[in-house]
Structures are given as C-alpha cells and as structure tokens.
C-alpha positions as CSV (number, residue, x, y, z in Angstrom):
1,M,21.5,10.8,-11.9
2,K,19.3,8.8,-14.3
3,D,15.6,10.2,-14.1
4,Q,13.1,7.6,-14.8
5,A,10.6,9.7,-16.0
6,T,8.7,7.1,-18.3
7,A,8.0,4.7,-15.0
8,E,4.3,6.3,-14.5
9,Q,2.1,5.3,-18.1
10,P,-1.1,6.7,-18.4
11,D,-4.0,3.8,-18.4
12,S,-7.1,4.3,-20.1
13,G,-8.3,7.3,-18.4
14,H,-8.4,5.3,-15.0
15,G,-5.7,7.0,-13.0
16,T,-2.0,6.2,-13.7
17,R,-0.6,2.6,-13.9
18,M,3.1,2.3,-13.2
19,D,5.8,0.6,-15.0
20,P,5.8,-3.3,-14.0
21,V,9.2,-3.5,-13.8
22,L,9.1,-0.9,-10.9
23,A,5.4,-1.6,-9.7
24,R,4.9,-2.0,-5.8
25,S,0.7,-3.0,-5.5
26,W,-0.5,-6.2,-7.7
27,L,-4.4,-6.0,-6.8
28,L,-5.8,-9.1,-7.3
29,V,-9.5,-8.4,-8.5
30,N,-11.9,-11.6,-8.6
31,G,-13.1,-11.8,-12.4
32,S,-16.5,-13.0,-11.7
33,H,-17.2,-9.8,-10.4
34,Y,-17.6,-7.2,-13.6
35,D,-18.4,-4.2,-11.4
36,R,-15.1,-4.4,-9.3
37,F,-12.8,-3.4,-12.4
38,A,-13.4,-0.1,-12.5
39,P,-13.2,1.0,-8.8
40,A,-9.7,-1.2,-8.9
41,A,-8.5,0.7,-12.2
42,A,-9.4,3.9,-10.4
43,S,-7.4,2.6,-7.3
44,R,-4.0,3.4,-5.8
45,A,-3.1,0.1,-7.4
46,D,0.3,0.1,-9.4
47,I,-1.0,-3.0,-11.5
48,V,-4.8,-4.4,-11.4
49,V,-4.7,-8.6,-11.8
50,L,-8.2,-9.6,-13.1
51,D,-8.2,-13.0,-11.4
52,I,-9.9,-16.0,-13.4
53,E,-7.8,-18.8,-10.9
54,D,-7.9,-19.2,-7.1
55,A,-11.0,-16.1,-6.8
56,V,-13.3,-18.0,-8.8
57,A,-14.9,-21.1,-8.5
58,P,-15.0,-23.9,-11.5
59,K,-18.5,-23.4,-12.5
60,D,-17.9,-19.9,-13.0
61,K,-14.4,-20.1,-15.1
62,V,-15.9,-19.3,-18.3
63,A,-18.3,-16.2,-17.0
64,A,-15.6,-15.1,-15.4
65,R,-12.8,-15.5,-18.6
66,E,-15.6,-13.7,-20.6
67,N,-15.9,-11.0,-18.2
68,V,-12.0,-9.9,-18.6
69,I,-12.0,-10.3,-22.4
70,R,-14.6,-7.5,-22.5
71,W,-13.0,-5.3,-20.1
72,L,-9.7,-5.8,-22.1
73,G,-11.7,-5.3,-25.1
74,E,-12.8,-1.8,-24.1
75,G,-9.3,-0.5,-24.5
76,N,-8.0,-1.4,-21.1
77,N,-4.9,-2.9,-20.6
78,D,-4.4,-4.7,-17.2
79,W,-2.9,-8.2,-16.1
80,V,-4.8,-11.4,-15.6
81,R,-3.8,-14.3,-13.4
82,V,-4.4,-17.4,-15.5
83,N,-4.7,-20.7,-14.4
84,G,-2.2,-23.2,-13.8
85,F,-0.5,-25.5,-16.6
86,G,-2.0,-28.6,-16.6
87,T,-5.4,-27.4,-15.5
88,P,-8.6,-27.9,-17.6
89,W,-8.9,-24.0,-17.9
90,W,-5.4,-23.1,-18.9
91,A,-5.1,-23.7,-22.5
92,D,-8.5,-22.0,-23.0
93,D,-7.4,-19.2,-21.2
94,L,-4.5,-18.5,-23.2
95,E,-6.7,-18.9,-26.3
96,A,-8.8,-16.1,-25.0
97,L,-6.5,-13.7,-24.4
98,S,-4.1,-14.4,-27.4
99,K,-6.8,-12.1,-29.1
100,A,-6.5,-9.4,-26.6
101,S,-4.2,-6.6,-25.6
102,L,-3.7,-7.0,-22.1
103,G,-0.2,-5.5,-19.7
104,G,0.8,-9.3,-19.1
105,V,-0.1,-12.7,-17.0
106,M,0.2,-13.9,-13.7
107,L,1.1,-17.8,-14.2
108,A,-0.5,-19.8,-11.0
109,M,1.3,-23.0,-9.9
110,V,4.5,-22.5,-11.6
111,E,6.7,-25.5,-11.2
112,S,8.9,-26.0,-14.0
113,V,10.7,-24.2,-16.8
114,D,8.1,-25.7,-18.9
115,H,5.4,-24.0,-17.5
116,V,6.3,-20.7,-18.3
117,T,7.8,-21.6,-21.7
118,E,4.8,-23.3,-23.0
119,T,2.8,-20.4,-22.0
120,A,5.1,-17.7,-23.6
121,K,4.8,-19.5,-26.9
122,R,0.9,-19.4,-26.5
123,L,1.2,-15.5,-25.8
124,P,4.5,-14.3,-27.6
125,N,5.8,-10.6,-26.2
126,V,3.6,-10.6,-23.1
127,P,5.0,-10.5,-19.7
128,I,4.6,-13.8,-17.5
129,V,5.1,-13.2,-13.9
130,A,5.8,-16.6,-12.4
131,L,3.5,-17.1,-9.2
132,V,5.5,-20.2,-7.5
133,E,3.7,-21.6,-4.8
134,T,4.8,-25.0,-3.9
135,A,7.7,-27.1,-2.4
136,R,8.4,-28.4,-5.9
137,G,8.3,-24.9,-7.5
138,L,10.8,-23.3,-4.7
139,E,13.4,-26.1,-5.5
140,R,13.2,-25.0,-9.0
141,I,13.0,-21.5,-8.8
142,T,16.5,-20.5,-9.9
143,E,15.7,-22.7,-13.3
144,I,12.3,-20.8,-13.2
145,A,14.0,-17.3,-12.9
146,A,16.2,-17.8,-15.5
147,T,14.0,-18.9,-18.1
148,K,13.2,-17.1,-21.4
149,G,9.7,-15.5,-20.9
150,T,10.1,-15.1,-16.8
151,F,9.5,-11.3,-16.3
152,R,9.3,-11.4,-12.0
153,L,8.9,-13.8,-9.7
154,A,6.1,-13.7,-7.2
155,F,5.4,-15.7,-4.0
156,G,2.1,-17.6,-3.5
157,I,2.0,-17.6,0.2
158,G,-1.1,-19.3,1.0
159,D,-0.8,-22.4,-0.9
160,F,2.9,-22.5,-0.6
161,R,2.2,-23.0,3.7
162,R,-0.5,-24.9,2.7
163,D,1.8,-27.3,0.8
164,T,4.6,-27.4,3.4
165,G,2.7,-27.0,6.5
166,F,4.4,-23.9,7.5
167,G,3.2,-21.3,9.7
168,D,2.8,-17.6,9.3
169,N,5.6,-16.3,11.3
170,P,8.2,-14.5,8.9
171,T,10.9,-16.7,10.4
172,T,9.6,-19.6,9.5
173,L,9.3,-18.3,5.4
174,A,12.7,-16.8,5.4
175,Y,14.3,-19.2,4.0
176,A,11.7,-19.2,0.9
177,R,11.8,-15.4,0.4
178,S,15.6,-15.6,0.6
179,R,15.4,-18.1,-2.4
180,F,13.0,-15.7,-4.4
181,T,15.3,-12.4,-3.8
182,I,18.5,-14.6,-4.9
183,A,17.0,-16.1,-7.8
184,A,15.5,-13.1,-9.1
185,K,18.8,-11.2,-8.9
186,A,21.0,-14.0,-10.2
187,A,18.9,-14.0,-13.2
188,H,18.9,-10.1,-13.6
189,L,15.0,-9.9,-13.2
190,P,13.4,-6.9,-10.9
191,S,12.9,-8.1,-7.5
192,A,10.2,-10.6,-6.1
193,I,6.7,-10.0,-5.7
194,D,5.7,-10.8,-1.9
195,G,2.3,-12.8,-1.1
196,P,-0.6,-11.2,0.2
197,T,-1.3,-10.3,3.8
198,V,-5.1,-11.5,4.7
199,G,-7.2,-9.2,6.9
200,S,-8.2,-5.8,7.6
201,S,-5.4,-4.4,10.0
202,A,-3.8,-1.3,8.3
203,L,-1.1,-2.3,11.4
204,K,-0.4,-6.1,10.3
205,L,-0.3,-5.0,6.9
206,S,2.5,-2.4,7.2
207,E,4.4,-4.6,9.5
208,A,4.0,-7.5,6.7
209,T,5.3,-4.5,4.0
210,A,8.2,-4.2,6.1
211,V,9.1,-8.1,6.1
212,S,8.9,-8.0,2.3
213,A,11.5,-5.1,2.1
214,E,13.8,-6.3,4.5
215,F,14.1,-9.5,2.0
216,G,14.6,-7.4,-0.8
217,M,11.3,-7.9,-2.3
218,T,9.9,-4.8,-4.3
219,G,6.6,-5.9,-5.0
220,K,3.7,-7.0,-2.9
221,I,0.1,-8.4,-3.8
222,C,-2.7,-7.1,-2.7
223,L,-6.5,-8.5,-2.0
224,T,-8.6,-5.1,-1.7
225,P,-7.9,-1.6,-3.2
226,D,-7.5,-0.1,0.3
227,Q,-4.4,-2.4,0.5
228,C,-2.4,-0.2,-1.9
229,P,-1.9,3.0,-0.4
230,T,-0.4,0.9,2.8
231,V,2.0,-1.3,0.5
232,N,2.9,1.8,-1.7
233,E,4.1,3.4,1.4
234,G,6.0,0.5,2.5
235,L,7.7,-0.2,-0.7
236,S,8.8,3.0,-1.5
237,P,12.0,5.1,-0.3
238,S,11.4,6.6,3.0
239,P,11.9,10.6,4.1
240,E,14.7,9.5,5.9
241,E,16.2,7.2,3.1
242,I,15.6,10.3,0.8
243,S,17.2,12.7,3.6
244,W,20.4,10.7,3.8
245,A,20.8,10.3,0.1
246,K,20.8,13.7,-0.5
247,E,23.1,14.4,2.7
248,F,25.5,12.0,1.2
249,F,25.6,13.7,-2.5
250,M,26.3,17.1,-0.3
251,E,29.1,15.6,1.6
252,Y,30.6,13.7,-1.3
253,E,30.7,17.2,-3.5
254,R,31.9,18.8,-1.0
255,D,34.9,16.6,-0.5
256,G,35.5,17.0,-4.1
257,G,33.4,14.6,-5.7
258,E,36.3,11.6,-5.7
259,I,36.4,8.6,-4.7
260,R,37.3,8.6,-0.9
261,N,37.7,5.0,0.1
262,G,36.2,1.5,-0.7
263,S,32.6,2.3,0.9
264,D,32.0,5.3,-1.5
265,L,30.8,3.2,-4.7
266,P,28.5,1.0,-2.8
267,R,27.2,4.2,-0.8
268,I,26.7,6.3,-4.2
269,A,24.6,3.0,-5.7
270,R,22.6,3.2,-3.3
271,A,21.8,7.0,-2.8
272,N,21.1,6.9,-6.6
273,K,18.6,4.1,-6.3
274,I,16.7,6.1,-3.4
275,L,16.6,8.8,-5.4
276,D,15.7,7.4,-9.0
277,L,12.6,5.6,-6.8
278,A,11.8,8.7,-5.2
279,R,11.0,10.2,-8.5
280,A,9.8,7.3,-10.2
281,Y,6.8,6.9,-7.6
282,G,6.4,10.7,-7.4
283,I,7.7,11.2,-4.2
284,E,8.5,15.0,-3.6
285,V,12.1,15.4,-3.4
286,S,12.3,19.1,-4.7
287,E,15.3,20.1,-2.4
288,F,17.6,18.2,-4.9
289,D,15.6,19.0,-7.8
290,D,16.0,22.9,-7.7
291,V,19.4,22.8,-8.2
292,D,21.9,22.1,-10.3
293,E,22.9,18.0,-10.5
294,P,26.7,17.4,-10.2
295,A,27.3,14.9,-12.0
296,H,27.6,11.9,-10.1
297,I,29.6,8.5,-10.4
298,P,26.9,6.2,-12.0
299,A,25.7,3.7,-9.4
300,P,26.8,-0.2,-10.5
301,S,24.4,-2.2,-12.2
302,D,24.1,-4.8,-9.9
303,T,23.0,-2.6,-7.1
304,Y,19.8,-1.9,-8.9
305,H,16.4,-3.9,-8.6
306,Y,15.4,-2.3,-12.2
C-alpha cells in the first residue's frame, strides 16, 4: 500500500496544514479581523481561507485586503477567497496577491471557464478552487472542472439556494451535489468541497457532514474553528471502515493473494484507499503498520479521490 507520508505539511509554526488535495475542513476567516488569523492558523482546520469576499462589506474591502497581504508577508502561506470575476475588486485582489506567497485562492461566483482562466493568467502556478454558487455556474460545471487552472470545485450553497429558491433539505440539493462529484471525477480533480453548515448545533453539523460524504464530497467549508474537528472526523475513514479494510486484506492473503472473483479488484481499491487516507490523516492504524505488509495489487487509479 502506498504511504501518503507527505500529506501533512508544517506551516509557519502554527501547527499542521494538510495537502489541499486531501483537505477536509476549509475554514473561512473574515479578512476584516486580523486578530482572528492566528487563532485560525492554530486551529484544527486543514486549510485556512482568509475571506475578502462575502464576509467583508464593500467599505472594508481595501482594509481586509491589506490585512491579508500583511499576514502573508509575515511568512504565512494560507489561502484567500477573492472577489468574483467582474466585480470592482477582482483585479485589485489579484494584483495584490500576485506579489505575495500564498497557498491558493478560492474564486467566488464562478460561472464560466473565462472566470478561471483569466484569474490563472494573473496568478500563474497558484491553485484555484472554483466556487460555483449559481444555476448558471452549475450548468457549466463540467467545463469549469475541465478548465486548466481549476484545482478543486466548491459548492456555494447559500448563494445557490438564494439564486434558485431551493430549500435546505438535502434531497433538494441532491442533483446539484451529484453534478459536483461527477464533474470533478470526470476531470480527474480531487473530489469537491461541500458548502458550509450554518449554526452551532454539533448534531446538525455531523449530519450535514455525513450528507457531504454520502455524495462523495471529501471537503467542506467551515465557518468557525470549532466546526473543523467534526468535519475532519466525518470526512475521514471511520474505525469500522479501517477494521473492514484490515480484515479484508487478512482474508485475501489467507486465500493466497490471488483474485478470486469480480468483486476483489473494487474491494482491494476501496481497502487501499481507506488505509491510505487513515495514514494521511494521522489516524492510528498500528495493527497493520506493525506487521510486514504483503504486496497487494495496486488499486485502479479511478477509484481514488486524489
């Protein structure tokens, strides 16, 4: 099995940041409040996203942008959610960030390929998460996902519901979430990032994260640092899944390590994926780490989400 030893990367002494390919919790932090940046960086968030878009009033946009540039200039390498293409602030956001070292950008209100390509021209070699938030964007999501420059897709649920009039029952957004997952997979991207859950109820957040996982989404936007541990747990392999994977490989090796029927390859792929992710996320799996690993058949690449 492949060991994802590089999934967790040190970040400026603020704890551990996760490889954005594998990142589960994407924490939005209001760019107007510089005092919140350091606590966010020290939180359990896989990725910190400094927000100079929706969270910031128009009169505060310049100050928020300056806060972000100051933070990045102090040696931090977090992400930034920038204003959408066509807004009065988009070009100035990118001009300022082009001189900074940052992890990547989350581009708001993506509705066409041009929104990504024009952003990528101004920020070469910077990963772009395309935040799709409207019916128009959803209708073009396949093309957006396939665009050079798109790193991951993210679902802007609040604006999407406002645009379409949909309610908050998971069944009403089933089609939309499915489109995100299918578009990401077809374009060979990491799986999509689901939108945030509003409110402080731990049960509601846990249930919402389970919905994200059910639709194949492997990341979720968080609104407060205390949401991150619940999201991380909900989007990580469960103890039951890890036990199943280990038991499957024990049985497989006991039967000679040869393909027995048509279900073995998919199960090998799923078990490898579970154990790879458990290691990447630092979940204790010592029962299989302490023994010599047999040479398992590599999992088909199209079963991985990274």
